[in-house]
N, C-alpha and C positions, 0 to 999 in steps of 0.2 A: 504494500499500500504506499503511495507516494503522499509526502508532506508538501503541501503547496502553501506558500505565504508570499503575499506580493502587495504591492502598492497599486492600486487602481483608483484613478481620480475621475470623478464625475465631471465630464467637460461637454458642455453645450452639445448635444443632449446625450451623448454617449458615453459608456464607461471604457476608458482607454487603459490599456496596461502601460505602466511607466517602468517599474522595476519588480523583479521577481526572484524568489530563491525557492528552490524546490529539489526533490528527488525523482521527478518523474522519468528520468532517463536512466535510473539507475545508479545514480552518483549524485552528490551534493553539486549543485550549479547554481549560477545567476545569470539572470538576463536583464541587461540594461538596455531598454527599448530605445533610448535616445541614442545609442550606439549601433546596436544590431539585435534582432529578436533570436540570435542563436544562443544557445547555452555555453556559458563560459564555465569550465569547472572551477571549484574553489578548493584550493589546497588548505588544510587545517592540521593544527598539530595535535588536537585531541580527537580521539577515535570515537567518541560518542556522538551519533548523528543528532539525537534530540538535543544535545547541549549545543551543538553547530548551528542547528536550525533556530533555536532559541536565541542565540546570540545574534543572528540576523534579522530576526523579528524586530529585536531591540533597536538594531542599526537602522531598519526601515523607519521605525518610529521616530527616531532621533534625527534622521536625515531626509524626512518627509519634503520639506519645503525646498531643498536643495536638489533632490531628484526631480521634483515638479518643475522647478526653474530650469534645468538641463532639458528635461523634454520638451517644454514650451519654446526654448530657444531654438532647439532642433527643428521645430515645426514652424518657426517664425511668428509665434504668437507672444504676446506680453502675458506676464505672470499675474492675471487679473482674477482667475478663478479661485 
């Protein structure tokens, strides 16, 4: 079973994926949609998958505005949402 955690922002009027961390491909990876939708493997030092996913959930919460800004800049939009 895959763990899926991501930042999806409600943007006029659709939900767009901005950043995602999951194990859907059988390994822990992130997707930075302002760069590419392709999964990028995450190298970790701790082998506990739950710990690593929890770490990235906290990172998503901490960096929400920054990730949203990157995504909107890539689309040529202002950060007004």
